[in-house]
Every structure is written in C-alpha cells, then in structure tokens.
MARSE-58134 format. One record per residue: y, z, x of N, C-alpha, C in turn; residue number from 1. Coordinates in nm, 4 decimals, padded with zeros to 6 digits, m for minus. Last residue first. Example, Ala and Ser with C-alpha at 12.3 -4.5 7.8 and 13.67 -1.06 7.14 Angstrom:
<nodes>
{nv = m00.2250 | nw = 00.7080 | nu = 01.2850 | cav = m00.1060 | caw = 00.7140 | cau = 01.3670 | cv = 00.0030 | cw = 00.7870 | cu = 01.2900 | k = 2}
{nv = m00.5690 | nw = 00.7800 | nu = 01.3190 | cav = m00.4500 | caw = 00.7800 | cau = 01.2300 | cv = m00.3300 | cw = 00.7800 | cu = 01.3200 | k = 1}
</nodes>
This chain:
<nodes>
{nv = m01.3853 | nw = 02.6486 | nu = 02.9584 | cav = m01.2601 | caw = 02.7224 | cau = 02.8882 | cv = m01.2460 | cw = 02.8698 | cu = 02.9165 | k = 85}
{nv = m01.5507 | nw = 02.4550 | nu = 03.1251 | cav = m01.3386 | caw = 02.4412 | cau = 03.1268 | cv = m01.3020 | cw = 02.5375 | cu = 02.9842 | k = 84}
{nv = m01.7698 | nw = 02.5645 | nu = 03.1106 | cav = m01.7447 | caw = 02.5965 | cau = 03.1704 | cv = m01.5114 | cw = 02.5782 | cu = 03.1782 | k = 83}
{nv = m01.8696 | nw = 02.6184 | nu = 02.7449 | cav = m01.8656 | caw = 02.5023 | cau = 02.8961 | cv = m01.7375 | cw = 02.5902 | cu = 03.0129 | k = 82}
{nv = m02.0539 | nw = 02.9489 | nu = 02.6696 | cav = m01.9000 | caw = 02.8455 | cau = 02.6487 | cv = m01.9397 | cw = 02.7392 | cu = 02.7644 | k = 81}
{nv = m02.2523 | nw = 03.0845 | nu = 02.6184 | cav = m02.3075 | caw = 02.9618 | cau = 02.6683 | cv = m02.1449 | cw = 02.9129 | cu = 02.6649 | k = 80}
{nv = m02.2055 | nw = 03.3111 | nu = 02.5503 | cav = m02.2387 | caw = 03.3548 | cau = 02.6584 | cv = m02.2512 | cw = 03.2288 | cu = 02.6613 | k = 79}
{nv = m02.0548 | nw = 03.2587 | nu = 02.3110 | cav = m01.9941 | caw = 03.3411 | cau = 02.4005 | cv = m02.0320 | cw = 03.3093 | cu = 02.4966 | k = 78}
{nv = m02.2372 | nw = 03.1867 | nu = 02.1736 | cav = m02.1271 | caw = 03.1425 | cau = 02.1531 | cv = m02.0445 | cw = 03.1638 | cu = 02.2603 | k = 77}
{nv = m02.6280 | nw = 03.1848 | nu = 02.1940 | cav = m02.5156 | caw = 03.2798 | cau = 02.2058 | cv = m02.3445 | cw = 03.2274 | cu = 02.2529 | k = 76}
{nv = m02.8875 | nw = 03.1384 | nu = 02.0615 | cav = m02.7906 | caw = 03.0476 | cau = 02.1019 | cv = m02.7192 | cw = 03.1985 | cu = 02.1071 | k = 75}
{nv = m03.2264 | nw = 03.2822 | nu = 02.2158 | cav = m03.1150 | caw = 03.2546 | cau = 02.0516 | cv = m02.9905 | cw = 03.2134 | cu = 02.1176 | k = 74}
{nv = m03.4235 | nw = 03.1214 | nu = 02.4063 | cav = m03.3510 | caw = 03.2297 | cau = 02.3491 | cv = m03.2670 | cw = 03.1529 | cu = 02.2678 | k = 73}
{nv = m03.7459 | nw = 02.9822 | nu = 02.4381 | cav = m03.5857 | caw = 02.9488 | cau = 02.4250 | cv = m03.5553 | cw = 03.0815 | cu = 02.3250 | k = 72}
{nv = m03.9221 | nw = 03.0803 | nu = 02.6660 | cav = m03.8507 | caw = 02.9564 | cau = 02.6812 | cv = m03.7296 | cw = 02.9552 | cu = 02.5968 | k = 71}
{nv = m04.0793 | nw = 03.2648 | nu = 02.4943 | cav = m04.1151 | caw = 03.1360 | cau = 02.4878 | cv = m04.0671 | cw = 03.0016 | cu = 02.6098 | k = 70}
{nv = m03.9433 | nw = 03.5089 | nu = 02.5289 | cav = m04.0567 | caw = 03.4516 | cau = 02.5872 | cv = m04.1101 | cw = 03.3148 | cu = 02.6051 | k = 69}
{nv = m03.8321 | nw = 03.5494 | nu = 02.3298 | cav = m03.7769 | caw = 03.4869 | cau = 02.3833 | cv = m03.8600 | cw = 03.4272 | cu = 02.4864 | k = 68}
{nv = m03.9733 | nw = 03.4824 | nu = 01.9874 | cav = m03.9971 | caw = 03.5720 | cau = 02.1202 | cv = m03.9095 | cw = 03.4691 | cu = 02.1952 | k = 67}
{nv = m03.8458 | nw = 03.4330 | nu = 01.6812 | cav = m03.9123 | caw = 03.4156 | cau = 01.7768 | cv = m03.9409 | cw = 03.5014 | cu = 01.9024 | k = 66}
{nv = m03.6687 | nw = 03.5367 | nu = 01.4628 | cav = m03.8388 | caw = 03.6151 | cau = 01.5160 | cv = m03.9016 | cw = 03.5109 | cu = 01.5885 | k = 65}
{nv = m03.4450 | nw = 03.4586 | nu = 01.5858 | cav = m03.4502 | caw = 03.5911 | cau = 01.5665 | cv = m03.5859 | cw = 03.6021 | cu = 01.5705 | k = 64}
{nv = m03.4756 | nw = 03.1548 | nu = 01.4169 | cav = m03.4442 | caw = 03.2089 | cau = 01.5840 | cv = m03.4671 | cw = 03.3983 | cu = 01.6307 | k = 63}
{nv = m03.5009 | nw = 03.2206 | nu = 01.2107 | cav = m03.6052 | caw = 03.1684 | cau = 01.2682 | cv = m03.6352 | cw = 03.1887 | cu = 01.3834 | k = 62}
{nv = m03.2426 | nw = 03.3052 | nu = 01.1619 | cav = m03.3815 | caw = 03.3807 | cau = 01.0941 | cv = m03.4766 | cw = 03.3780 | cu = 01.1984 | k = 61}
{nv = m03.0771 | nw = 03.0742 | nu = 01.1803 | cav = m03.0864 | caw = 03.2259 | cau = 01.2611 | cv = m03.2071 | cw = 03.2671 | cu = 01.2606 | k = 60}
{nv = m03.1620 | nw = 02.9210 | nu = 00.9935 | cav = m03.1664 | caw = 02.8904 | cau = 01.1446 | cv = m03.1852 | cw = 02.9704 | cu = 01.2765 | k = 59}
{nv = m03.1047 | nw = 03.0391 | nu = 00.7621 | cav = m03.2208 | caw = 03.0453 | cau = 00.7926 | cv = m03.2418 | cw = 02.9860 | cu = 00.9040 | k = 58}
{nv = m02.8374 | nw = 03.0313 | nu = 00.8327 | cav = m02.9066 | caw = 03.1676 | cau = 00.8036 | cv = m02.9832 | cw = 03.1772 | cu = 00.8307 | k = 57}
{nv = m02.7617 | nw = 02.7740 | nu = 00.8136 | cav = m02.7490 | caw = 02.8170 | cau = 00.8829 | cv = m02.8189 | cw = 02.9413 | cu = 00.9568 | k = 56}
{nv = m02.8082 | nw = 02.7617 | nu = 00.5472 | cav = m02.9409 | caw = 02.6523 | cau = 00.6378 | cv = m02.8709 | cw = 02.7419 | cu = 00.8115 | k = 55}
{nv = m02.6317 | nw = 02.9037 | nu = 00.4184 | cav = m02.7462 | caw = 02.8962 | cau = 00.4051 | cv = m02.8754 | cw = 02.8633 | cu = 00.4948 | k = 54}
{nv = m02.4065 | nw = 02.7464 | nu = 00.4869 | cav = m02.4444 | caw = 02.8675 | cau = 00.5595 | cv = m02.5602 | cw = 02.8673 | cu = 00.5322 | k = 53}
{nv = m02.4532 | nw = 02.4054 | nu = 00.3545 | cav = m02.4401 | caw = 02.4739 | cau = 00.5224 | cv = m02.4657 | cw = 02.6087 | cu = 00.5770 | k = 52}
{nv = m02.3734 | nw = 02.4909 | nu = 00.1482 | cav = m02.5672 | caw = 02.4685 | cau = 00.1898 | cv = m02.5845 | cw = 02.4869 | cu = 00.2957 | k = 51}
{nv = m02.1544 | nw = 02.5872 | nu = 00.1336 | cav = m02.2226 | caw = 02.6994 | cau = 00.0581 | cv = m02.3889 | cw = 02.6254 | cu = 00.1450 | k = 50}
{nv = m02.0529 | nw = 02.3299 | nu = 00.2209 | cav = m01.9886 | caw = 02.4275 | cau = 00.2887 | cv = m02.1027 | cw = 02.5898 | cu = 00.2677 | k = 49}
{nv = m02.1311 | nw = 02.1856 | nu = m00.0440 | cav = m02.2087 | caw = 02.1638 | cau = 00.0867 | cv = m02.1501 | cw = 02.2494 | cu = 00.1537 | k = 48}
{nv = m01.9195 | nw = 02.2941 | nu = m00.2576 | cav = m02.1197 | caw = 02.3089 | cau = m00.2413 | cv = m02.1822 | cw = 02.2699 | cu = m00.1039 | k = 47}
{nv = m01.6747 | nw = 02.2611 | nu = m00.1300 | cav = m01.7830 | caw = 02.3880 | cau = m00.1270 | cv = m01.8840 | cw = 02.4049 | cu = m00.1608 | k = 46}
{nv = m01.6519 | nw = 01.9525 | nu = m00.1443 | cav = m01.6999 | caw = 02.0286 | cau = m00.0197 | cv = m01.7391 | cw = 02.2083 | cu = 00.0077 | k = 45}
{nv = m01.6811 | nw = 01.9233 | nu = m00.3713 | cav = m01.8025 | caw = 01.9247 | cau = m00.3686 | cv = m01.8862 | cw = 02.0089 | cu = m00.1861 | k = 44}
{nv = m01.4338 | nw = 02.0634 | nu = m00.4881 | cav = m01.6069 | caw = 02.1075 | cau = m00.5309 | cv = m01.6759 | cw = 02.0822 | cu = m00.4111 | k = 43}
{nv = m01.2816 | nw = 01.9095 | nu = m00.3165 | cav = m01.3314 | caw = 02.0145 | cau = m00.2542 | cv = m01.4466 | cw = 02.0883 | cu = m00.3163 | k = 42}
{nv = m01.2613 | nw = 01.6840 | nu = m00.5001 | cav = m01.3508 | caw = 01.6409 | cau = m00.3001 | cv = m01.3814 | cw = 01.8051 | cu = m00.2926 | k = 41}
{nv = m01.2387 | nw = 01.7406 | nu = m00.7395 | cav = m01.3340 | caw = 01.7247 | cau = m00.6654 | cv = m01.4331 | cw = 01.6714 | cu = m00.5626 | k = 40}
{nv = m00.9500 | nw = 01.8130 | nu = m00.5935 | cav = m01.0934 | caw = 01.8895 | cau = m00.7150 | cv = m01.1606 | cw = 01.8918 | cu = m00.7572 | k = 39}
{nv = m00.8607 | nw = 01.4902 | nu = m00.5688 | cav = m00.8942 | caw = 01.6615 | cau = m00.5176 | cv = m00.9293 | cw = 01.7243 | cu = m00.5519 | k = 38}
{nv = m00.8769 | nw = 01.4389 | nu = m00.8228 | cav = m00.9798 | caw = 01.3984 | cau = m00.7562 | cv = m00.9883 | cw = 01.4947 | cu = m00.6314 | k = 37}
{nv = m00.7344 | nw = 01.5731 | nu = m00.9861 | cav = m00.8243 | caw = 01.5694 | cau = m01.0543 | cv = m00.9059 | cw = 01.5073 | cu = m00.9548 | k = 36}
{nv = m00.4583 | nw = 01.4728 | nu = m00.8442 | cav = m00.4936 | caw = 01.6566 | cau = m00.8597 | cv = m00.6562 | cw = 01.6719 | cu = m00.8674 | k = 35}
{nv = m00.4677 | nw = 01.2330 | nu = m00.9738 | cav = m00.4432 | caw = 01.2453 | cau = m00.7386 | cv = m00.5817 | cw = 01.3793 | cu = m00.7943 | k = 34}
{nv = m00.4590 | nw = 01.2326 | nu = m01.1803 | cav = m00.4949 | caw = 01.1209 | cau = m01.1531 | cv = m00.5651 | cw = 01.2337 | cu = m01.0090 | k = 33}
{nv = m00.2179 | nw = 01.3460 | nu = m01.1673 | cav = m00.2925 | caw = 01.4309 | cau = m01.2232 | cv = m00.4121 | cw = 01.3738 | cu = m01.1950 | k = 32}
{nv = 00.0002 | nw = 01.1871 | nu = m01.0417 | cav = 00.0054 | caw = 01.2871 | cau = m01.0151 | cv = m00.1379 | cw = 01.3362 | cu = m01.0541 | k = 31}
{nv = 00.0379 | nw = 00.9396 | nu = m01.2793 | cav = m00.0883 | caw = 00.9522 | cau = m01.1447 | cv = m00.1251 | cw = 01.0385 | cu = m01.0672 | k = 30}
{nv = 00.1707 | nw = 01.0827 | nu = m01.4718 | cav = m00.0075 | caw = 01.0797 | cau = m01.4912 | cv = m00.0928 | cw = 01.0471 | cu = m01.3541 | k = 29}
{nv = 00.3648 | nw = 01.1789 | nu = m01.3393 | cav = 00.2768 | caw = 01.2632 | cau = m01.3920 | cv = 00.1624 | cw = 01.2298 | cu = m01.4048 | k = 28}
{nv = 00.4167 | nw = 00.9141 | nu = m01.2979 | cav = 00.4652 | caw = 00.9336 | cau = m01.1942 | cv = 00.3012 | cw = 01.0811 | cu = m01.2536 | k = 27}
{nv = 00.4747 | nw = 00.7825 | nu = m01.5794 | cav = 00.3904 | caw = 00.7162 | cau = m01.5267 | cv = 00.3486 | cw = 00.7894 | cu = m01.3643 | k = 26}
{nv = 00.6225 | nw = 00.9691 | nu = m01.7003 | cav = 00.5773 | caw = 00.9916 | cau = m01.7268 | cv = 00.4182 | cw = 00.9260 | cu = m01.6167 | k = 25}
{nv = 00.8653 | nw = 00.8674 | nu = m01.4624 | cav = 00.8344 | caw = 01.0104 | cau = m01.4820 | cv = 00.7292 | cw = 01.0514 | cu = m01.5707 | k = 24}
{nv = 00.9500 | nw = 00.5822 | nu = m01.6021 | cav = 00.8986 | caw = 00.6111 | cau = m01.4608 | cv = 00.8590 | cw = 00.7829 | cu = m01.4363 | k = 23}
{nv = 00.9918 | nw = 00.7070 | nu = m01.8584 | cav = 00.8677 | caw = 00.6312 | cau = m01.8915 | cv = 00.8095 | cw = 00.6383 | cu = m01.7446 | k = 22}
{nv = 01.2369 | nw = 00.7854 | nu = m01.8179 | cav = 01.1608 | caw = 00.8864 | cau = m01.8918 | cv = 00.9985 | cw = 00.8510 | cu = m01.8754 | k = 21}
{nv = 01.3510 | nw = 00.5940 | nu = m01.7237 | cav = 01.3512 | caw = 00.7161 | cau = m01.6449 | cv = 01.2132 | cw = 00.8119 | cu = m01.6927 | k = 20}
{nv = 01.3752 | nw = 00.4062 | nu = m01.9863 | cav = 01.3264 | caw = 00.3810 | cau = m01.8454 | cv = 01.3265 | cw = 00.5009 | cu = m01.6960 | k = 19}
{nv = 01.5910 | nw = 00.6105 | nu = m02.1105 | cav = 01.4346 | caw = 00.5604 | cau = m02.1780 | cv = 01.3007 | cw = 00.5430 | cu = m02.0355 | k = 18}
{nv = 01.7674 | nw = 00.6241 | nu = m01.9316 | cav = 01.6810 | caw = 00.7149 | cau = m01.9949 | cv = 01.5746 | cw = 00.6886 | cu = m02.0579 | k = 17}
{nv = 01.8549 | nw = 00.2928 | nu = m02.0045 | cav = 01.8425 | caw = 00.3611 | cau = m01.8591 | cv = 01.6896 | cw = 00.5143 | cu = m01.8871 | k = 16}
{nv = 01.8734 | nw = 00.3456 | nu = m02.3477 | cav = 01.7884 | caw = 00.2875 | cau = m02.2271 | cv = 01.7741 | cw = 00.2996 | cu = m02.0866 | k = 15}
{nv = 02.0733 | nw = 00.4756 | nu = m02.3289 | cav = 01.9697 | caw = 00.4912 | cau = m02.3311 | cv = 01.8754 | cw = 00.4237 | cu = m02.3254 | k = 14}
{nv = 02.2562 | nw = 00.3574 | nu = m02.1765 | cav = 02.2099 | caw = 00.4187 | cau = m02.1230 | cv = 02.1184 | cw = 00.5002 | cu = m02.1659 | k = 13}
{nv = 02.2790 | nw = 00.1204 | nu = m02.3504 | cav = 02.2925 | caw = 00.0902 | cau = m02.2102 | cv = 02.2079 | cw = 00.2053 | cu = m02.1442 | k = 12}
{nv = 02.3708 | nw = 00.2317 | nu = m02.6271 | cav = 02.2498 | caw = 00.1706 | cau = m02.5634 | cv = 02.2288 | cw = 00.1191 | cu = m02.4556 | k = 11}
{nv = 02.6143 | nw = 00.3344 | nu = m02.5465 | cav = 02.5223 | caw = 00.4311 | cau = m02.5386 | cv = 02.3890 | cw = 00.3466 | cu = m02.5187 | k = 10}
{nv = 02.7134 | nw = 00.0183 | nu = m02.4011 | cav = 02.7812 | caw = 00.1478 | cau = m02.3556 | cv = 02.6891 | cw = 00.3058 | cu = m02.3298 | k = 9}
{nv = 02.7571 | nw = m00.0647 | nu = m02.7448 | cav = 02.6954 | caw = m00.1613 | cau = m02.6134 | cv = 02.6494 | cw = m00.0191 | cu = m02.4835 | k = 8}
{nv = 02.9318 | nw = 00.1446 | nu = m02.8215 | cav = 02.7665 | caw = 00.1207 | cau = m02.9230 | cv = 02.6528 | cw = 00.0459 | cu = m02.7656 | k = 7}
{nv = 03.1225 | nw = 00.0783 | nu = m02.7279 | cav = 03.1102 | caw = 00.1904 | cau = m02.6946 | cv = 02.9296 | cw = 00.1882 | cu = m02.7358 | k = 6}
{nv = 03.2131 | nw = m00.1913 | nu = m02.7887 | cav = 03.1553 | caw = m00.1117 | cau = m02.6369 | cv = 03.0905 | cw = m00.0113 | cu = m02.5936 | k = 5}
{nv = 03.2320 | nw = m00.1242 | nu = m03.0707 | cav = 03.1355 | caw = m00.2344 | cau = m03.0143 | cv = 03.0912 | cw = m00.2621 | cu = m02.8288 | k = 4}
{nv = 03.4994 | nw = m00.0242 | nu = m03.0338 | cav = 03.3341 | caw = 00.0686 | cau = m03.1254 | cv = 03.2130 | cw = m00.0550 | cu = m03.0346 | k = 3}
{nv = 03.6415 | nw = m00.1700 | nu = m02.8613 | cav = 03.6250 | caw = m00.0836 | cau = m02.8702 | cv = 03.5018 | cw = m00.0207 | cu = m02.8881 | k = 2}
{nv = 03.6995 | nw = m00.3923 | nu = m03.1258 | cav = 03.5943 | caw = m00.4147 | cau = m02.9677 | cv = 03.5402 | cw = m00.3105 | cu = m02.9681 | k = 1}
</nodes>
C-alpha cells in the first residue's frame, strides 16, 4: 500500500507542477501581448510627437517671418504667463 500511496503522491505533485507551468505559460503569453501593444502605442506616439514638432517649427518660422507691426507678436511663454504663476 505504501508504494501505491507514494505513487499517488508523486502523481499529485507532478500534476500540480504541470498546472503551475501551464499558468506561467499563460501569464507569459499575456505579458507578451501587452508588451507588443505597448510597443505599438509608443511607436505611434513617437511618430505623433515628431509630426507635432515639425508643425511647431513651421509655425515658429511663420511667426518669425511676420512683421510685428501688423499687430501679431511672437508668443513668448515666459512673458505671457498668466498672473497666477
């Protein structure tokens, strides 16, 4: 009987380890999908940031090219701070 009990215990331990390995594999698969999604978001945001930087440079060039006598002065962040700062 003790051999049968030992065999059952070994089988239970192996089943438990196999279940743990399957859980780890599932967790890893979910993490890989999450990382891929985050990478896609970061890539898209990087492209958006570069596009916005180019647009801002064009706007600054247009503002610098305008005469200040026309009533439009270049925007200065520090000089045009709201009073609550």
